[in-house]
C-alpha angles and dihedrals in degrees: 000000000000109000099046097047090048088053089052096256128128118241138188118228107209097189133063128258090258094063111112128207138188108232146166131181119257087243092058092045091053092045088051093051091050091046090051091052091053095051115099114245091244091062090068095052118198093327113067094179115109126173106217120237120262140144135251114237132175117230091239090056090049092055094043091051092046089055093048093049103035106020141256093280089065092050090050088068089070117091119193113222112157114220110192093203091057092042088056092051095046094045088058094058116101114245104182126061138172107243103180094113095051091044093048089050090053100248113163124245141189118256098202144359088248087063090053092053091045091051091050091051091050098042103035113017100040093040091056091047093052 
């Protein structure tokens, strides 16, 4: 519901505004991978598993933020058509995580959903325009 409207395409949102998701921008994910590669093995200790940082955002907040950043015409490209099968899947996804380990190891994180949209505009939309 973010990428397609920003590219000028229409999209159907199959879940309600209350649905919440754990997300991170592709830029932050790539920065995290590179950061993880640079960490010495000893920094991980005996457990090399690290859940990367992200933020929890409700779909309604995503759309509201999209409108604030990109304009109402972009939000108008979103059609709401609830699909109970997809709602059931999405409602089973975890949305809260303990991030102390990733934070202690210095992995980057987003500070807001607005930042995620801004990063997408910088990394994907402007790059294609240039």
